[in-house]
N, CA, C, O and the ligand as a Tripos MOL2 file, in Angstrom:
@<TRIPOS>MOLECULE
protein
  317   315    80     0     0
PROTEIN
NO_CHARGES

@<TRIPOS>ATOM
      1 N          38.4680  113.9220   86.2050 N.3       1 MET1
      2 CA         39.3130  112.7240   86.3070 C.3       1 MET1
      3 C          39.0670  111.8160   85.0980 C.2       1 MET1
      4 O          37.9440  111.7050   84.6060 O.2       1 MET1
      5 N          40.1290  111.1790   84.6360 N.am      2 SER2
      6 CA         39.9980  110.3140   83.4590 C.3       2 SER2
      7 C          39.3080  109.0060   83.8230 C.2       2 SER2
      8 O          39.3130  108.5950   84.9840 O.2       2 SER2
      9 N          38.7370  108.3780   82.8630 N.am      3 ASP3
     10 CA         38.0290  107.1150   83.0720 C.3       3 ASP3
     11 C          39.0300  105.9590   83.1600 C.2       3 ASP3
     12 O          39.6990  105.6450   82.1760 O.2       3 ASP3
     13 N          39.1340  105.3270   84.3280 N.am      4 PRO4
     14 CA         40.1580  104.2830   84.4890 C.3       4 PRO4
     15 C          39.9600  103.0690   83.5900 C.2       4 PRO4
     16 O          40.9130  102.3420   83.3100 O.2       4 PRO4
     17 N          38.7440  102.8500   83.1420 N.am      5 THR5
     18 CA         38.5310  101.6790   82.2840 C.3       5 THR5
     19 C          39.1260  101.8780   80.8910 C.2       5 THR5
     20 O          39.5770  100.9230   80.2590 O.2       5 THR5
     21 N          39.1230  103.1270   80.4200 N.am      6 ASN6
     22 CA         39.7010  103.4140   79.1110 C.3       6 ASN6
     23 C          41.1620  103.7930   79.2020 C.2       6 ASN6
     24 O          41.9160  103.6280   78.2430 O.2       6 ASN6
     25 N          41.5620  104.3000   80.3530 N.am      7 ASP7
     26 CA         42.8790  104.8970   80.4960 C.3       7 ASP7
     27 C          43.4470  104.5350   81.8600 C.2       7 ASP7
     28 O          43.6140  105.3970   82.7240 O.2       7 ASP7
     29 N          43.7470  103.2330   82.0490 N.am      8 PRO8
     30 CA         44.1580  102.7990   83.3930 C.3       8 PRO8
     31 C          45.4740  103.4380   83.8160 C.2       8 PRO8
     32 O          46.3550  103.6910   82.9940 O.2       8 PRO8
     33 N          45.5850  103.6870   85.0960 N.am      9 VAL9
     34 CA         46.8250  104.2090   85.6650 C.3       9 VAL9
     35 C          47.7880  103.0370   85.8320 C.2       9 VAL9
     36 O          47.4690  102.0300   86.4650 O.2       9 VAL9
     37 N          48.9640  103.1930   85.2520 N.am     10 ILE10
     38 CA         50.0030  102.1800   85.3580 C.3      10 ILE10
     39 C          51.0040  102.6610   86.4020 C.2      10 ILE10
     40 O          51.3660  103.8370   86.4230 O.2      10 ILE10
     41 N          51.4430  101.7680   87.2540 N.am     11 CYS11
     42 CA         52.4260  102.1420   88.2650 C.3      11 CYS11
     43 C          53.6970  102.6760   87.5890 C.2      11 CYS11
     44 O          54.3070  101.9830   86.7740 O.2      11 CYS11
     45 N          54.0980  103.9270   87.9350 N.am     12 PRO12
     46 CA         55.2790  104.5140   87.2920 C.3      12 PRO12
     47 C          56.5790  103.8150   87.6920 C.2      12 PRO12
     48 O          57.6220  104.0520   87.0820 O.2      12 PRO12
     49 N          56.5240  102.9630   88.7030 N.am     13 VAL13
     50 CA         57.7300  102.2820   89.1700 C.3      13 VAL13
     51 C          57.8650  100.9120   88.5030 C.2      13 VAL13
     52 O          58.9010  100.6150   87.9080 O.2      13 VAL13
     53 N          56.8430  100.0880   88.5940 N.am     14 CYS14
     54 CA         56.9760   98.7010   88.1130 C.3      14 CYS14
     55 C          56.1070   98.4110   86.8970 C.2      14 CYS14
     56 O          56.1880   97.3190   86.3360 O.2      14 CYS14
     57 N          55.2760   99.3650   86.4750 N.am     15 GLY15
     58 CA         54.4780   99.1680   85.2740 C.3      15 GLY15
     59 C          53.2560   98.3100   85.4670 C.2      15 GLY15
     60 O          52.6120   97.9180   84.4940 O.2      15 GLY15
     61 N          52.9210   98.0070   86.7220 N.am     16 LYS16
     62 CA         51.7770   97.1660   87.0140 C.3      16 LYS16
     63 C          50.5110   98.0220   87.0650 C.2      16 LYS16
     64 O          50.5360   99.1570   87.5410 O.2      16 LYS16
     65 N          49.3990   97.4610   86.5650 N.am     17 LYS17
     66 CA         48.1190   98.1410   86.6780 C.3      17 LYS17
     67 C          47.4490   97.6510   87.9560 C.2      17 LYS17
     68 O          47.2610   96.4510   88.1510 O.2      17 LYS17
     69 N          47.0880   98.6040   88.8290 N.am     18 ALA18
     70 CA         46.3610   98.2270   90.0380 C.3      18 ALA18
     71 C          44.9300   97.8500   89.6540 C.2      18 ALA18
     72 O          44.4240   98.2560   88.6090 O.2      18 ALA18
     73 N          44.2960   97.0710   90.5160 N.am     19 LYS19
     74 CA         42.9790   96.4670   90.2540 C.3      19 LYS19
     75 C          42.0880   97.1990   89.2470 C.2      19 LYS19
     76 O          41.8360   96.7070   88.1480 O.2      19 LYS19
     77 N          41.6200   98.3770   89.6430 N.am     20 THR20
     78 CA         40.6660   99.0640   88.7750 C.3      20 THR20
     79 C          41.3470  100.0080   87.8000 C.2      20 THR20
     80 O          40.7010  100.5450   86.8990 O.2      20 THR20
     81 N          42.6370  100.2130   87.9710 N.am     21 GLY21
     82 CA         43.3520  101.1510   87.1030 C.3      21 GLY21
     83 C          43.1490  102.6010   87.5050 C.2      21 GLY21
     84 O          43.4930  103.5090   86.7480 O.2      21 GLY21
     85 N          42.5900  102.8290   88.6960 N.am     22 SER22
     86 CA         42.4280  104.2070   89.1690 C.3      22 SER22
     87 C          43.6970  104.6320   89.8980 C.2      22 SER22
     88 O          44.4670  103.7940   90.3680 O.2      22 SER22
     89 N          43.9040  105.9550   89.9860 N.am     23 ALA23
     90 CA         45.1080  106.4660   90.6430 C.3      23 ALA23
     91 C          45.1260  106.0640   92.1180 C.2      23 ALA23
     92 O          46.1880  105.7890   92.6750 O.2      23 ALA23
     93 N          43.9640  106.0310   92.7390 N.am     24 ILE24
     94 CA         43.9320  105.6960   94.1660 C.3      24 ILE24
     95 C          44.3240  104.2300   94.3830 C.2      24 ILE24
     96 O          44.9590  103.8980   95.3840 O.2      24 ILE24
     97 N          43.9470  103.3630   93.4510 N.am     25 ASP25
     98 CA         44.3790  101.9640   93.5680 C.3      25 ASP25
     99 C          45.8730  101.8380   93.3280 C.2      25 ASP25
    100 O          46.5400  100.9970   93.9300 O.2      25 ASP25
    101 N          46.3890  102.6730   92.4510 N.am     26 CYS26
    102 CA         47.8300  102.6680   92.1980 C.3      26 CYS26
    103 C          48.5590  103.1210   93.4690 C.2      26 CYS26
    104 O          49.5920  102.5540   93.8270 O.2      26 CYS26
    105 N          48.0260  104.1310   94.1440 N.am     27 ALA27
    106 CA         48.6050  104.5880   95.4030 C.3      27 ALA27
    107 C          48.5740  103.4640   96.4290 C.2      27 ALA27
    108 O          49.5540  103.2320   97.1370 O.2      27 ALA27
    109 N          47.4590  102.7770   96.5030 N.am     28 ARG28
    110 CA         47.3140  101.6540   97.4210 C.3      28 ARG28
    111 C          48.3390  100.5710   97.1220 C.2      28 ARG28
    112 O          48.9500   99.9960   98.0230 O.2      28 ARG28
    113 N          48.5080  100.3080   95.8290 N.am     29 HIS29
    114 CA         49.5050   99.3260   95.3950 C.3      29 HIS29
    115 C          50.9080   99.7430   95.8450 C.2      29 HIS29
    116 O          51.6920   98.9120   96.3040 O.2      29 HIS29
    117 N          51.2160  101.0350   95.7100 N.am     30 MET30
    118 CA         52.5510  101.5150   96.0970 C.3      30 MET30
    119 C          52.7890  101.3280   97.5960 C.2      30 MET30
    120 O          53.8520  100.8660   98.0100 O.2      30 MET30
    121 N          51.7970  101.6870   98.3980 N.am     31 PHE31
    122 CA         51.9490  101.4950   99.8400 C.3      31 PHE31
    123 C          52.0020  100.0020  100.1710 C.2      31 PHE31
    124 O          52.7650   99.5790  101.0390 O.2      31 PHE31
    125 N          51.1970   99.2210   99.4830 N.am     32 GLY32
    126 CA         51.1550   97.7910   99.7410 C.3      32 GLY32
    127 C          52.4480   97.1050   99.3680 C.2      32 GLY32
    128 O          52.8880   96.1850  100.0580 O.2      32 GLY32
    129 N          53.0660   97.5460   98.2730 N.am     33 THR33
    130 CA         54.3240   96.9560   97.8400 C.3      33 THR33
    131 C          55.4330   97.4450   98.7670 C.2      33 THR33
    132 O          56.0760   96.6610   99.4650 O.2      33 THR33
    133 N          55.6380   98.7690   98.7540 N.am     34 GLY34
    134 CA         56.5270   99.3630   99.7480 C.3      34 GLY34
    135 C          57.9680   98.9180   99.6670 C.2      34 GLY34
    136 O          58.6980   99.0330  100.6510 O.2      34 GLY34
    137 N          58.4090   98.4050   98.5080 N.am     35 ASP35
    138 CA         59.8150   98.0360   98.4060 C.3      35 ASP35
    139 C          60.6470   99.2720   98.0660 C.2      35 ASP35
    140 O          60.1040  100.3650   97.9000 O.2      35 ASP35
    141 N          61.9550   99.0960   97.9650 N.am     36 LYS36
    142 CA         62.8400  100.2290   97.8120 C.3      36 LYS36
    143 C          62.5130  101.0980   96.5860 C.2      36 LYS36
    144 O          62.4270  102.3170   96.7310 O.2      36 LYS36
    145 N          62.3310  100.5320   95.4010 N.am     37 PRO37
    146 CA         62.0420  101.3870   94.2350 C.3      37 PRO37
    147 C          60.7640  102.2190   94.4160 C.2      37 PRO37
    148 O          60.7210  103.3860   94.0280 O.2      37 PRO37
    149 N          59.7270  101.6150   95.0050 N.am     38 HIS38
    150 CA         58.4780  102.3550   95.2210 C.3      38 HIS38
    151 C          58.6740  103.4670   96.2510 C.2      38 HIS38
    152 O          58.1890  104.5840   96.0700 O.2      38 HIS38
    153 N          59.3840  103.1530   97.3270 N.am     39 ARG39
    154 CA         59.6430  104.1840   98.3430 C.3      39 ARG39
    155 C          60.4370  105.3280   97.7540 C.2      39 ARG39
    156 O          60.1540  106.4990   98.0100 O.2      39 ARG39
    157 N          61.4390  104.9740   96.9560 N.am     40 GLU40
    158 CA         62.2990  106.0210   96.3940 C.3      40 GLU40
    159 C          61.5410  106.9020   95.4020 C.2      40 GLU40
    160 O          61.7960  108.1020   95.3110 O.2      40 GLU40
    161 N          60.6130  106.3060   94.6640 N.am     41 TRP41
    162 CA         59.8320  107.1020   93.7100 C.3      41 TRP41
    163 C          59.0020  108.1310   94.4570 C.2      41 TRP41
    164 O          58.9670  109.3040   94.0850 O.2      41 TRP41
    165 N          58.3330  107.6810   95.5180 N.am     42 VAL42
    166 CA         57.5010  108.5930   96.3080 C.3      42 VAL42
    167 C          58.3680  109.7130   96.8980 C.2      42 VAL42
    168 O          58.0050  110.8880   96.8360 O.2      42 VAL42
    169 N          59.4960  109.3400   97.4590 N.am     43 ASN43
    170 CA         60.3850  110.3460   98.0530 C.3      43 ASN43
    171 C          60.8990  111.3190   96.9970 C.2      43 ASN43
    172 O          61.1030  112.4990   97.2820 O.2      43 ASN43
    173 N          61.1070  110.8280   95.7890 N.am     44 ALA44
    174 CA         61.5970  111.6840   94.6980 C.3      44 ALA44
    175 C          60.5480  112.7070   94.2650 C.2      44 ALA44
    176 O          60.8790  113.6920   93.6040 O.2      44 ALA44
    177 N          59.2750  112.4780   94.6350 N.am     45 GLN45
    178 CA         58.2110  113.4390   94.3160 C.3      45 GLN45
    179 C          58.0890  114.5160   95.3860 C.2      45 GLN45
    180 O          57.1570  115.3190   95.3670 O.2      45 GLN45
    181 N          59.0320  114.5260   96.3150 N.am     46 GLY46
    182 CA         59.0090  115.5270   97.3780 C.3      46 GLY46
    183 C          58.1080  115.1320   98.5310 C.2      46 GLY46
    184 O          57.7820  115.9600   99.3820 O.2      46 GLY46
    185 N          57.7020  113.8650   98.5610 N.am     47 LEU47
    186 CA         56.8890  113.3640   99.6600 C.3      47 LEU47
    187 C          57.7620  112.4620  100.5340 C.2      47 LEU47
    188 O          58.8820  112.1120  100.1620 O.2      47 LEU47
    189 N          57.2390  112.0990  101.6780 N.am     48 SER48
    190 CA         57.9350  111.1150  102.5180 C.3      48 SER48
    191 C          57.0690  109.8580  102.5970 C.2      48 SER48
    192 O          55.9920  109.8590  103.1930 O.2      48 SER48
    193 N          57.5620  108.8020  101.9880 N.am     49 PHE49
    194 CA         56.8040  107.5500  101.9800 C.3      49 PHE49
    195 C          56.4360  107.1190  103.4000 C.2      49 PHE49
    196 O          55.3060  106.7200  103.6820 O.2      49 PHE49
    197 N          57.4330  107.2160  104.2840 N.am     50 ILE50
    198 CA         57.2080  106.7670  105.6670 C.3      50 ILE50
    199 C          56.1470  107.6250  106.3600 C.2      50 ILE50
    200 O          55.2560  107.1040  107.0320 O.2      50 ILE50
    201 N          56.2540  108.9470  106.1880 N.am     51 ASP51
    202 CA         55.2660  109.8310  106.8220 C.3      51 ASP51
    203 C          53.8620  109.5520  106.3090 C.2      51 ASP51
    204 O          52.9080  109.5060  107.0860 O.2      51 ASP51
    205 N          53.7360  109.3640  104.9850 N.am     52 LEU52
    206 CA         52.4390  109.0660  104.4120 C.3      52 LEU52
    207 C          51.8930  107.7500  104.9540 C.2      52 LEU52
    208 O          50.7090  107.6320  105.2700 O.2      52 LEU52
    209 N          52.7740  106.7720  105.0550 N.am     53 LEU53
    210 CA         52.3620  105.4600  105.5440 C.3      53 LEU53
    211 C          51.8970  105.5500  107.0000 C.2      53 LEU53
    212 O          50.8870  104.9580  107.3820 O.2      53 LEU53
    213 N          52.6510  106.3000  107.7970 N.am     54 ILE54
    214 CA         52.2820  106.4710  109.2170 C.3      54 ILE54
    215 C          50.9340  107.2020  109.3060 C.2      54 ILE54
    216 O          50.0440  106.7880  110.0490 O.2      54 ILE54
    217 N          50.7950  108.2850  108.5460 N.am     55 ASP55
    218 CA         49.5210  109.0210  108.5190 C.3      55 ASP55
    219 C          48.3650  108.1020  108.1640 C.2      55 ASP55
    220 O          47.3030  108.1360  108.7850 O.2      55 ASP55
    221 N          48.5980  107.2840  107.1530 N.am     56 GLN56
    222 CA         47.5390  106.4050  106.6870 C.3      56 GLN56
    223 C          47.1490  105.4060  107.7750 C.2      56 GLN56
    224 O          45.9800  105.0530  107.9260 O.2      56 GLN56
    225 N          48.1500  104.9630  108.5240 N.am     57 ALA57
    226 CA         47.8910  103.9600  109.5550 C.3      57 ALA57
    227 C          47.2710  104.5630  110.8070 C.2      57 ALA57
    228 O          46.5980  103.8660  111.5650 O.2      57 ALA57
    229 N          47.4950  105.8570  111.0280 N.am     58 THR58
    230 CA         47.0890  106.4400  112.3070 C.3      58 THR58
    231 C          45.9170  107.4010  112.1930 C.2      58 THR58
    232 O          45.3500  107.7920  113.2140 O.2      58 THR58
    233 N          45.5360  107.7930  110.9800 N.am     59 THR59
    234 CA         44.3990  108.6960  110.8430 C.3      59 THR59
    235 C          43.3240  108.0350  109.9890 C.2      59 THR59
    236 O          43.6380  107.2970  109.0550 O.2      59 THR59
    237 N          42.0660  108.2950  110.3030 N.am     60 PRO60
    238 CA         40.9860  107.6960  109.5360 C.3      60 PRO60
    239 C          40.9160  108.2830  108.1260 C.2      60 PRO60
    240 O          41.3960  109.3880  107.8730 O.2      60 PRO60
    241 N          40.3170  107.5310  107.2250 N.am     61 GLY61
    242 CA         40.1420  108.0310  105.8690 C.3      61 GLY61
    243 C          41.2780  107.6230  104.9720 C.2      61 GLY61
    244 O          42.1220  106.8040  105.3360 O.2      61 GLY61
    245 N          41.2880  108.2100  103.7830 N.am     62 ASN62
    246 CA         42.2610  107.8250  102.7700 C.3      62 ASN62
    247 C          43.1550  108.9880  102.3830 C.2      62 ASN62
    248 O          43.5800  109.0910  101.2330 O.2      62 ASN62
    249 N          43.4490  109.8860  103.3610 N.am     63 ALA63
    250 CA         44.1640  111.1120  103.0190 C.3      63 ALA63
    251 C          45.4960  110.8340  102.3300 C.2      63 ALA63
    252 O          45.8170  111.4650  101.3230 O.2      63 ALA63
    253 N          46.2680  109.8980  102.8640 N.am     64 SER64
    254 CA         47.5820  109.6160  102.2720 C.3      64 SER64
    255 C          47.4330  109.0110  100.8850 C.2      64 SER64
    256 O          48.1720  109.3710   99.9690 O.2      64 SER64
    257 N          46.4910  108.1020  100.7230 N.am     65 TYR65
    258 CA         46.2440  107.5190   99.4090 C.3      65 TYR65
    259 C          45.8840  108.6220   98.4080 C.2      65 TYR65
    260 O          46.3410  108.6250   97.2650 O.2      65 TYR65
    261 N          45.0460  109.5650   98.8790 N.am     66 GLN66
    262 CA         44.5980  110.6200   97.9790 C.3      66 GLN66
    263 C          45.7550  111.5330   97.5830 C.2      66 GLN66
    264 O          45.8650  111.9330   96.4240 O.2      66 GLN66
    265 N          46.6260  111.8650   98.5540 N.am     67 ILE67
    266 CA         47.7930  112.6980   98.2450 C.3      67 ILE67
    267 C          48.6740  112.0280   97.1920 C.2      67 ILE67
    268 O          49.0890  112.6520   96.2150 O.2      67 ILE67
    269 N          48.9470  110.7540   97.4140 N.am     68 LEU68
    270 CA         49.8030  110.0250   96.4690 C.3      68 LEU68
    271 C          49.0960  109.8610   95.1200 C.2      68 LEU68
    272 O          49.7230  109.9680   94.0660 O.2      68 LEU68
    273 N          47.7910  109.6020   95.1640 N.am     69 ALA69
    274 CA         47.0350  109.4530   93.9090 C.3      69 ALA69
    275 C          47.1050  110.7250   93.0780 C.2      69 ALA69
    276 O          47.2450  110.6620   91.8570 O.2      69 ALA69
    277 N          47.0080  111.8920   93.7360 N.am     70 ASP70
    278 CA         47.0950  113.1660   93.0230 C.3      70 ASP70
    279 C          48.4600  113.3250   92.3540 C.2      70 ASP70
    280 O          48.5600  113.7870   91.2170 O.2      70 ASP70
    281 N          49.5130  112.9310   93.0840 N.am     71 VAL71
    282 CA         50.8620  113.0160   92.5270 C.3      71 VAL71
    283 C          51.0170  112.0740   91.3350 C.2      71 VAL71
    284 O          51.6090  112.4320   90.3170 O.2      71 VAL71
    285 N          50.4820  110.8840   91.4770 N.am     72 ILE72
    286 CA         50.5460  109.8900   90.3740 C.3      72 ILE72
    287 C          49.8510  110.4510   89.1430 C.2      72 ILE72
    288 O          50.3700  110.3620   88.0300 O.2      72 ILE72
    289 N          48.6560  111.0380   89.3550 N.am     73 GLU73
    290 CA         47.9260  111.6410   88.2230 C.3      73 GLU73
    291 C          48.7600  112.7180   87.5400 C.2      73 GLU73
    292 O          48.8030  112.8050   86.3130 O.2      73 GLU73
    293 N          49.4250  113.5400   88.3570 N.am     74 LYS74
    294 CA         50.2060  114.6560   87.8100 C.3      74 LYS74
    295 C          51.4080  114.1890   87.0100 C.2      74 LYS74
    296 O          51.7970  114.8270   86.0320 O.2      74 LYS74
    297 N          52.0010  113.0650   87.4270 N.am     75 THR75
    298 CA         53.2090  112.6010   86.7700 C.3      75 THR75
    299 C          52.9240  111.6900   85.5870 C.2      75 THR75
    300 O          53.8490  111.2470   84.9060 O.2      75 THR75
    301 N          51.6510  111.4080   85.3380 N.am     76 ARG76
    302 CA         51.3170  110.5150   84.2180 C.3      76 ARG76
    303 C          51.6930  111.1740   82.9040 C.2      76 ARG76
    304 O          51.5350  112.3820   82.7300 O.2      76 ARG76
    305 N          52.1930  110.3620   81.9780 N.am     77 PRO77
    306 CA         52.4740  110.9220   80.6490 C.3      77 PRO77
    307 C          51.1720  111.3740   79.9980 C.2      77 PRO77
    308 O          50.1730  110.6550   80.0250 O.2      77 PRO77
    309 N          51.1910  112.5570   79.4200 N.am     78 LYS78
    310 CA         49.9820  113.0670   78.7620 C.3      78 LYS78
    311 C          49.8370  112.4150   77.3940 C.2      78 LYS78
    312 O          50.8060  112.2340   76.6560 O.2      78 LYS78
    313 N          48.5910  112.0700   77.0860 N.am     79 LYS79
    314 CA         48.3500  111.4280   75.7790 C.3      79 LYS79
    315 C          48.0860  112.5020   74.7330 C.2      79 LYS79
    316 O          47.8600  112.1840   73.5660 O.2      79 LYS79
    317 ZN         54.4450   99.3330   91.3180 Zn       80 ZN80
@<TRIPOS>BOND
     1     1     2 1
     2     2     3 1
     3     3     4 2
     4     3     5 am
     5     5     6 1
     6     6     7 1
     7     7     8 2
     8     7     9 am
     9     9    10 1
    10    10    11 1
    11    11    12 2
    12    11    13 am
    13    13    14 1
    14    14    15 1
    15    15    16 2
    16    15    17 am
    17    17    18 1
    18    18    19 1
    19    19    20 2
    20    19    21 am
    21    21    22 1
    22    22    23 1
    23    23    24 2
    24    23    25 am
    25    25    26 1
    26    26    27 1
    27    27    28 2
    28    27    29 am
    29    29    30 1
    30    30    31 1
    31    31    32 2
    32    31    33 am
    33    33    34 1
    34    34    35 1
    35    35    36 2
    36    35    37 am
    37    37    38 1
    38    38    39 1
    39    39    40 2
    40    39    41 am
    41    41    42 1
    42    42    43 1
    43    43    44 2
    44    43    45 am
    45    45    46 1
    46    46    47 1
    47    47    48 2
    48    47    49 am
    49    49    50 1
    50    50    51 1
    51    51    52 2
    52    51    53 am
    53    53    54 1
    54    54    55 1
    55    55    56 2
    56    55    57 am
    57    57    58 1
    58    58    59 1
    59    59    60 2
    60    59    61 am
    61    61    62 1
    62    62    63 1
    63    63    64 2
    64    63    65 am
    65    65    66 1
    66    66    67 1
    67    67    68 2
    68    67    69 am
    69    69    70 1
    70    70    71 1
    71    71    72 2
    72    71    73 am
    73    73    74 1
    74    74    75 1
    75    75    76 2
    76    75    77 am
    77    77    78 1
    78    78    79 1
    79    79    80 2
    80    79    81 am
    81    81    82 1
    82    82    83 1
    83    83    84 2
    84    83    85 am
    85    85    86 1
    86    86    87 1
    87    87    88 2
    88    87    89 am
    89    89    90 1
    90    90    91 1
    91    91    92 2
    92    91    93 am
    93    93    94 1
    94    94    95 1
    95    95    96 2
    96    95    97 am
    97    97    98 1
    98    98    99 1
    99    99   100 2
   100    99   101 am
   101   101   102 1
   102   102   103 1
   103   103   104 2
   104   103   105 am
   105   105   106 1
   106   106   107 1
   107   107   108 2
   108   107   109 am
   109   109   110 1
   110   110   111 1
   111   111   112 2
   112   111   113 am
   113   113   114 1
   114   114   115 1
   115   115   116 2
   116   115   117 am
   117   117   118 1
   118   118   119 1
   119   119   120 2
   120   119   121 am
   121   121   122 1
   122   122   123 1
   123   123   124 2
   124   123   125 am
   125   125   126 1
   126   126   127 1
   127   127   128 2
   128   127   129 am
   129   129   130 1
   130   130   131 1
   131   131   132 2
   132   131   133 am
   133   133   134 1
   134   134   135 1
   135   135   136 2
   136   135   137 am
   137   137   138 1
   138   138   139 1
   139   139   140 2
   140   139   141 am
   141   141   142 1
   142   142   143 1
   143   143   144 2
   144   143   145 am
   145   145   146 1
   146   146   147 1
   147   147   148 2
   148   147   149 am
   149   149   150 1
   150   150   151 1
   151   151   152 2
   152   151   153 am
   153   153   154 1
   154   154   155 1
   155   155   156 2
   156   155   157 am
   157   157   158 1
   158   158   159 1
   159   159   160 2
   160   159   161 am
   161   161   162 1
   162   162   163 1
   163   163   164 2
   164   163   165 am
   165   165   166 1
   166   166   167 1
   167   167   168 2
   168   167   169 am
   169   169   170 1
   170   170   171 1
   171   171   172 2
   172   171   173 am
   173   173   174 1
   174   174   175 1
   175   175   176 2
   176   175   177 am
   177   177   178 1
   178   178   179 1
   179   179   180 2
   180   179   181 am
   181   181   182 1
   182   182   183 1
   183   183   184 2
   184   183   185 am
   185   185   186 1
   186   186   187 1
   187   187   188 2
   188   187   189 am
   189   189   190 1
   190   190   191 1
   191   191   192 2
   192   191   193 am
   193   193   194 1
   194   194   195 1
   195   195   196 2
   196   195   197 am
   197   197   198 1
   198   198   199 1
   199   199   200 2
   200   199   201 am
   201   201   202 1
   202   202   203 1
   203   203   204 2
   204   203   205 am
   205   205   206 1
   206   206   207 1
   207   207   208 2
   208   207   209 am
   209   209   210 1
   210   210   211 1
   211   211   212 2
   212   211   213 am
   213   213   214 1
   214   214   215 1
   215   215   216 2
   216   215   217 am
   217   217   218 1
   218   218   219 1
   219   219   220 2
   220   219   221 am
   221   221   222 1
   222   222   223 1
   223   223   224 2
   224   223   225 am
   225   225   226 1
   226   226   227 1
   227   227   228 2
   228   227   229 am
   229   229   230 1
   230   230   231 1
   231   231   232 2
   232   231   233 am
   233   233   234 1
   234   234   235 1
   235   235   236 2
   236   235   237 am
   237   237   238 1
   238   238   239 1
   239   239   240 2
   240   239   241 am
   241   241   242 1
   242   242   243 1
   243   243   244 2
   244   243   245 am
   245   245   246 1
   246   246   247 1
   247   247   248 2
   248   247   249 am
   249   249   250 1
   250   250   251 1
   251   251   252 2
   252   251   253 am
   253   253   254 1
   254   254   255 1
   255   255   256 2
   256   255   257 am
   257   257   258 1
   258   258   259 1
   259   259   260 2
   260   259   261 am
   261   261   262 1
   262   262   263 1
   263   263   264 2
   264   263   265 am
   265   265   266 1
   266   266   267 1
   267   267   268 2
   268   267   269 am
   269   269   270 1
   270   270   271 1
   271   271   272 2
   272   271   273 am
   273   273   274 1
   274   274   275 1
   275   275   276 2
   276   275   277 am
   277   277   278 1
   278   278   279 1
   279   279   280 2
   280   279   281 am
   281   281   282 1
   282   282   283 1
   283   283   284 2
   284   283   285 am
   285   285   286 1
   286   286   287 1
   287   287   288 2
   288   287   289 am
   289   289   290 1
   290   290   291 1
   291   291   292 2
   292   291   293 am
   293   293   294 1
   294   294   295 1
   295   295   296 2
   296   295   297 am
   297   297   298 1
   298   298   299 1
   299   299   300 2
   300   299   301 am
   301   301   302 1
   302   302   303 1
   303   303   304 2
   304   303   305 am
   305   305   306 1
   306   306   307 1
   307   307   308 2
   308   307   309 am
   309   309   310 1
   310   310   311 1
   311   311   312 2
   312   311   313 am
   313   313   314 1
   314   314   315 1
   315   315   316 2
@<TRIPOS>SUBSTRUCTURE
     1 MET1         2 RESIDUE 1 A MET
     2 SER2         6 RESIDUE 1 A SER
     3 ASP3        10 RESIDUE 1 A ASP
     4 PRO4        14 RESIDUE 1 A PRO
     5 THR5        18 RESIDUE 1 A THR
     6 ASN6        22 RESIDUE 1 A ASN
     7 ASP7        26 RESIDUE 1 A ASP
     8 PRO8        30 RESIDUE 1 A PRO
     9 VAL9        34 RESIDUE 1 A VAL
    10 ILE10       38 RESIDUE 1 A ILE
    11 CYS11       42 RESIDUE 1 A CYS
    12 PRO12       46 RESIDUE 1 A PRO
    13 VAL13       50 RESIDUE 1 A VAL
    14 CYS14       54 RESIDUE 1 A CYS
    15 GLY15       58 RESIDUE 1 A GLY
    16 LYS16       62 RESIDUE 1 A LYS
    17 LYS17       66 RESIDUE 1 A LYS
    18 ALA18       70 RESIDUE 1 A ALA
    19 LYS19       74 RESIDUE 1 A LYS
    20 THR20       78 RESIDUE 1 A THR
    21 GLY21       82 RESIDUE 1 A GLY
    22 SER22       86 RESIDUE 1 A SER
    23 ALA23       90 RESIDUE 1 A ALA
    24 ILE24       94 RESIDUE 1 A ILE
    25 ASP25       98 RESIDUE 1 A ASP
    26 CYS26      102 RESIDUE 1 A CYS
    27 ALA27      106 RESIDUE 1 A ALA
    28 ARG28      110 RESIDUE 1 A ARG
    29 HIS29      114 RESIDUE 1 A HIS
    30 MET30      118 RESIDUE 1 A MET
    31 PHE31      122 RESIDUE 1 A PHE
    32 GLY32      126 RESIDUE 1 A GLY
    33 THR33      130 RESIDUE 1 A THR
    34 GLY34      134 RESIDUE 1 A GLY
    35 ASP35      138 RESIDUE 1 A ASP
    36 LYS36      142 RESIDUE 1 A LYS
    37 PRO37      146 RESIDUE 1 A PRO
    38 HIS38      150 RESIDUE 1 A HIS
    39 ARG39      154 RESIDUE 1 A ARG
    40 GLU40      158 RESIDUE 1 A GLU
    41 TRP41      162 RESIDUE 1 A TRP
    42 VAL42      166 RESIDUE 1 A VAL
    43 ASN43      170 RESIDUE 1 A ASN
    44 ALA44      174 RESIDUE 1 A ALA
    45 GLN45      178 RESIDUE 1 A GLN
    46 GLY46      182 RESIDUE 1 A GLY
    47 LEU47      186 RESIDUE 1 A LEU
    48 SER48      190 RESIDUE 1 A SER
    49 PHE49      194 RESIDUE 1 A PHE
    50 ILE50      198 RESIDUE 1 A ILE
    51 ASP51      202 RESIDUE 1 A ASP
    52 LEU52      206 RESIDUE 1 A LEU
    53 LEU53      210 RESIDUE 1 A LEU
    54 ILE54      214 RESIDUE 1 A ILE
    55 ASP55      218 RESIDUE 1 A ASP
    56 GLN56      222 RESIDUE 1 A GLN
    57 ALA57      226 RESIDUE 1 A ALA
    58 THR58      230 RESIDUE 1 A THR
    59 THR59      234 RESIDUE 1 A THR
    60 PRO60      238 RESIDUE 1 A PRO
    61 GLY61      242 RESIDUE 1 A GLY
    62 ASN62      246 RESIDUE 1 A ASN
    63 ALA63      250 RESIDUE 1 A ALA
    64 SER64      254 RESIDUE 1 A SER
    65 TYR65      258 RESIDUE 1 A TYR
    66 GLN66      262 RESIDUE 1 A GLN
    67 ILE67      266 RESIDUE 1 A ILE
    68 LEU68      270 RESIDUE 1 A LEU
    69 ALA69      274 RESIDUE 1 A ALA
    70 ASP70      278 RESIDUE 1 A ASP
    71 VAL71      282 RESIDUE 1 A VAL
    72 ILE72      286 RESIDUE 1 A ILE
    73 GLU73      290 RESIDUE 1 A GLU
    74 LYS74      294 RESIDUE 1 A LYS
    75 THR75      298 RESIDUE 1 A THR
    76 ARG76      302 RESIDUE 1 A ARG
    77 PRO77      306 RESIDUE 1 A PRO
    78 LYS78      310 RESIDUE 1 A LYS
    79 LYS79      314 RESIDUE 1 A LYS
    80 ZN80       317 GROUP 0 **** ****
């Protein structure tokens, strides 16, 4: 995994850097924001924003955050 301090993850939807710049914080930001553009981006990755959100709310741990974080990492522009 890349070092978030040198290479922060920027939200692919709104361009905002989540707190630490890690992919998991970016995922958290996306769920926390949850507006139409963020939902549509997640759905466009072949995921269901609503299902992930429900999973996150009903199961312990950070499984949904981790799934979304992995997708965010994969879609990042390569340097
Ligand atoms: Zn965003």
